[in-house]
C-alpha positions in Angstrom: 36.6 189.0 -207.0 40.2 188.8 -208.5 40.2 188.3 -212.3 41.5 184.8 -212.8 41.3 184.8 -216.6 44.5 183.2 -217.9 46.7 185.9 -219.5 48.0 185.7 -223.1 51.8 185.1 -223.1 53.5 188.4 -223.9 56.1 186.9 -226.3 55.9 184.1 -228.9 58.6 182.8 -231.4 57.8 182.9 -235.1 59.6 180.8 -237.7 61.7 183.2 -239.9 59.9 182.2 -243.1 56.4 182.9 -241.3 57.7 186.3 -240.0 58.5 187.3 -243.6 55.3 185.9 -245.0 53.0 187.8 -242.6 54.9 191.0 -242.7 56.8 191.1 -239.5 60.1 191.0 -241.2 61.4 192.0 -244.6 63.1 189.3 -246.8 62.8 187.2 -249.9 61.4 183.7 -249.7 62.1 181.0 -252.3 58.9 179.2 -251.2 56.3 180.8 -249.0 54.9 178.9 -246.0 51.1 178.3 -246.2 51.0 177.6 -242.6 52.0 180.2 -240.0 54.5 178.4 -237.6 54.6 179.6 -234.1 56.6 178.4 -231.0 55.8 179.1 -227.3 58.4 181.4 -225.7 59.9 180.6 -222.4 62.9 182.2 -220.6 64.6 178.8 -220.3 65.0 175.9 -222.6 62.7 172.8 -222.8 62.5 170.5 -219.8 63.0 167.7 -222.2 66.4 166.6 -223.4 66.1 165.3 -226.9 69.5 164.6 -228.2 68.7 166.0 -231.8 66.9 169.3 -230.6 68.4 172.8 -230.2 65.8 173.4 -227.6 66.9 170.5 -225.2 67.6 171.2 -221.7 71.4 170.4 -222.2 71.8 171.7 -225.6 74.4 174.4 -226.3 72.6 175.6 -229.4 70.9 179.0 -229.8 67.5 179.2 -228.1 66.3 180.8 -231.4 66.8 177.5 -233.3 64.4 174.6 -233.9 65.9 172.3 -236.3 67.9 174.5 -238.8 65.2 177.3 -238.7 65.6 180.6 -236.7 62.6 181.5 -234.6 62.9 185.2 -233.5 60.6 186.3 -230.7 57.8 189.1 -231.1 55.0 190.5 -229.0 52.1 188.0 -229.1 49.5 190.5 -229.9 51.4 191.8 -232.8 51.8 188.3 -234.2 48.1 187.6 -233.9 47.3 190.8 -235.6 49.5 190.0 -238.4 48.1 186.4 -238.7 44.6 187.9 -238.8 45.6 190.0 -241.9 47.3 187.1 -243.5 44.4 185.0 -243.1 42.0 187.6 -244.5 44.4 187.9 -247.6 44.5 184.0 -247.9 48.1 184.1 -247.5 48.1 181.7 -244.5 45.6 178.8 -244.5 46.5 177.1 -241.1 48.3 177.9 -237.8 50.6 175.4 -236.2 51.9 176.3 -232.6 55.1 174.2 -231.5 55.4 173.9 -227.8 58.3 173.5 -225.5 57.9 171.6 -222.3 57.5 173.6 -219.3 55.0 174.0 -216.3 52.5 176.4 -217.8 52.7 175.5 -221.4 49.2 173.8 -221.6 47.4 176.8 -220.3 49.6 179.0 -222.7 48.5 176.8 -225.5 44.8 177.0 -224.6 44.9 180.8 -224.3 46.7 181.1 -227.7 44.2 178.9 -229.4 41.2 180.8 -228.1 42.7 184.2 -228.8 43.7 183.2 -232.5 40.4 181.6 -233.0 38.7 184.9 -231.9 40.9 186.9 -234.3 40.8 184.7 -237.4 38.8 181.9 -239.0 41.8 179.5 -239.4 42.3 175.9 -238.4 44.9 175.6 -235.7 47.3 172.6 -235.1 49.1 172.0 -231.9 52.4 170.2 -231.7 53.2 169.4 -228.1 53.7 166.7 -225.4 50.4 166.9 -223.5 51.5 164.6 -220.7 48.0 163.2 -220.1 44.5 162.6 -221.6 42.9 165.5 -219.8 45.3 168.0 -221.5 44.5 166.7 -224.8 40.7 167.1 -224.2 41.4 170.7 -223.0 43.2 171.5 -226.2 40.4 170.2 -228.3 37.9 172.1 -226.1 39.8 175.2 -226.7 39.4 175.0 -230.4 42.4 173.2 -231.8 41.5 171.2 -235.0 44.5 168.8 -234.8 47.2 167.7 -232.6 50.6 166.3 -233.2 52.6 164.3 -230.6 56.0 163.5 -231.7 57.3 160.1 -231.3 60.3 160.9 -233.6 62.1 157.5 -233.3 61.0 154.4 -235.3 61.7 152.0 -232.4 61.6 151.8 -228.7 65.3 151.5 -228.4 66.1 154.6 -230.4 63.3 156.4 -228.5 65.0 155.7 -225.3 68.4 156.7 -226.6 67.3 160.0 -228.2 64.4 161.3 -226.1 63.7 158.8 -223.3 65.7 157.4 -220.2 69.0 157.0 -221.9 68.9 160.8 -223.0 67.9 161.8 -219.5 64.5 162.7 -220.9 60.9 162.6 -219.4 59.2 160.6 -222.1 58.5 156.9 -222.6 57.7 155.0 -225.8 54.6 153.3 -224.3 53.2 156.4 -222.8 53.8 158.4 -226.0 51.8 155.7 -228.0 49.1 155.7 -225.3 48.7 159.5 -225.7 48.6 159.2 -229.5 45.7 156.7 -229.2 44.0 158.9 -226.6 44.2 161.8 -229.0 42.6 159.8 -231.9 39.6 159.1 -229.5 39.2 162.8 -228.7 40.2 164.6 -232.0 39.0 161.8 -234.4 40.5 159.7 -237.0 43.1 161.4 -239.2 43.1 164.5 -237.0 46.2 163.3 -235.1 49.8 163.4 -236.4 53.2 162.3 -235.2 56.6 163.2 -236.3 59.0 160.6 -237.5 62.6 161.6 -238.0 64.6 159.5 -240.4 68.2 159.1 -239.9 68.4 158.4 -236.0 69.8 154.9 -236.7 66.7 153.0 -237.8 66.6 150.6 -240.9 64.1 151.3 -243.6 62.0 148.2 -242.4 61.9 149.7 -238.9 60.7 152.9 -240.3 58.1 151.3 -242.4 56.8 149.1 -239.7 56.5 152.2 -237.4 54.6 154.1 -240.0 52.3 151.0 -240.5 51.7 150.6 -236.8 50.7 154.4 -236.6 48.5 154.1 -239.6 46.9 151.0 -238.0 45.9 153.4 -235.2 44.6 156.0 -237.6 47.6 158.4 -236.9 49.1 160.3 -239.7 52.9 160.2 -240.0 54.9 163.4 -240.9 58.4 162.6 -242.1 61.4 164.8 -241.2 65.0 164.1 -242.2 67.5 164.3 -239.3 69.2 167.6 -239.3 72.4 168.0 -237.4 72.5 171.4 -235.5 75.6 172.7 -233.8 75.4 172.4 -229.9 73.2 169.4 -229.9 74.3 166.0 -228.8 73.9 164.6 -232.3 75.8 167.6 -234.1 78.2 165.4 -235.8 75.8 162.8 -237.1 75.1 163.1 -240.9 71.8 163.5 -242.7 70.1 160.4 -244.1 70.9 159.1 -247.4 68.5 160.7 -250.0 67.7 157.5 -251.8 66.8 155.8 -248.5 64.7 158.8 -247.5 62.9 158.6 -250.9 62.1 154.9 -250.4 60.6 155.6 -246.9 58.7 158.5 -248.4 57.1 156.3 -251.0 56.5 153.6 -248.2 54.7 156.2 -246.1 52.4 157.3 -249.1 51.5 153.8 -249.8 50.7 152.9 -246.3 49.0 156.1 -245.5 46.7 155.8 -248.6 46.0 152.0 -247.9 47.6 151.0 -251.2 50.3 148.7 -249.5 51.2 147.3 -246.1 54.8 147.2 -244.7 54.1 143.6 -243.7 54.1 142.8 -247.5 57.2 144.7 -248.4 60.4 142.8 -249.3 63.5 143.8 -247.6 67.2 142.7 -248.0 69.3 141.6 -245.2 70.2 145.2 -244.1 66.4 146.2 -243.9 66.5 148.2 -247.1 63.1 148.1 -249.0 63.5 146.1 -252.2 59.9 145.8 -253.2 56.5 147.4 -252.2 54.5 144.6 -253.9 52.5 147.2 -255.8 51.6 146.9 -259.4 54.2 148.4 -261.6 52.0 150.9 -263.5 50.4 152.1 -260.3 53.9 152.6 -258.6 55.0 154.6 -261.7 51.9 156.9 -261.6 52.3 157.5 -257.9 56.1 158.4 -258.2 55.4 160.6 -261.4 52.8 162.6 -259.4 55.4 163.7 -257.1 53.0 163.7 -254.1 55.0 161.2 -251.9 58.0 163.6 -251.9 56.3 166.7 -250.7 56.0 167.8 -247.2 53.8 165.7 -245.0 51.9 166.6 -242.0 48.6 168.5 -241.5 46.7 170.0 -244.4 48.4 173.0 -245.9 51.6 172.3 -244.1 54.7 172.8 -246.2 57.5 173.7 -244.0 59.9 175.2 -246.5 63.4 174.2 -246.0 62.9 172.9 -242.4 65.3 170.0 -243.1 67.5 171.4 -245.8 69.0 174.4 -247.4 67.4 175.8 -250.5 70.4 174.6 -252.5 69.6 171.0 -251.6 69.4 168.1 -251.4 65.6 168.7 -250.8 64.2 165.9 -248.6 60.6 167.3 -248.2 59.5 169.5 -251.3 57.4 172.6 -250.2 55.7 172.9 -253.5 54.5 170.5 -256.3 57.5 168.9 -258.0 58.7 170.0 -261.5 59.2 167.3 -264.2 63.1 167.7 -263.5 62.7 167.1 -259.9 60.6 164.1 -260.5 63.1 162.7 -263.0 65.8 163.1 -260.3 63.6 161.1 -257.9 63.0 158.4 -260.3 66.7 158.0 -260.9 67.2 157.9 -257.1 64.6 155.1 -256.9 66.0 153.5 -260.1 62.5 153.9 -261.6 63.9 155.0 -265.0 61.8 152.6 -267.1 59.0 150.4 -267.1 59.6 146.8 -266.4 57.6 143.6 -267.5 57.2 142.2 -264.1 53.9 142.3 -262.2 55.4 143.9 -259.3 58.2 146.4 -259.5 61.3 145.4 -257.8 64.0 147.7 -256.6 66.6 145.1 -256.1 67.8 144.7 -259.6 71.5 144.0 -259.7 72.5 147.5 -260.8 71.0 149.3 -257.8 73.5 148.0 -255.3 74.8 151.7 -254.9 71.2 152.9 -253.9 
């Protein structure tokens, strides 16, 4: 009888920071990744056509790029051996496999998950577009601990423009939400994540409402700052305003931790958040912790400099923030002093420039 056991893909891409951290390349890191970030390798680009992505079907970007990060390819067996050693030495606490969209990708992911699980006692996250509920179940059965299905856009209109019908892409808003809800049923509450990119044209209100809707479904939101990459359709679009990003980060933290609801926020006429309706002392303590402004995603995910250069501005901090960094963020949020009001408002007259 012929051997029908699926073969391990021969090559896999590894983020440059991960490659250095696990000893595949030499180099200096300002912040080491605590998760090993891998990406499926395919001789052609992704079947999808997301307008912000270097891997998009019609992108003119390098095939080694995802966001602003370089992902060189290595023999898969070599990478798994390096991960095994890194896990044993407690340098890596999680593995995250990013997946392109191509015909055999689900089978490749299943084989990769099983092989890594056999080699190392490490939780594995999968970031992919599974297409259907059956594939989600297969990934869970293979041993994946978490799954991320990227929705990326805050509204159905922006979704269509950036990765759906208007972008000549294969995805729809409704089906993506359905797959996320299916994933919660299979993986369990708070074991499903989605990516939300800030800077695609949404208002702060639209972003906050999207985060709230996802939280209501028990889906965690990982925030990303839009990053223009040469060769993509959106290469000339600027990154989001840092202060606006901070307000959305704070909104995500409050919503995710059930300390506020976007429906109770106050917004100005442009959809900018002006109040969270959270007690002043509580809000100050949360900001002072720095936690809302660190990288969000799966446990032990810090994605160093995925959205930014080490020289800044830093959108998602990969490590606990210093007092100086927290002071900068307080200034960005205009939280420089306590106020006597029961609820802190961001809409004082002096913050029109925020």
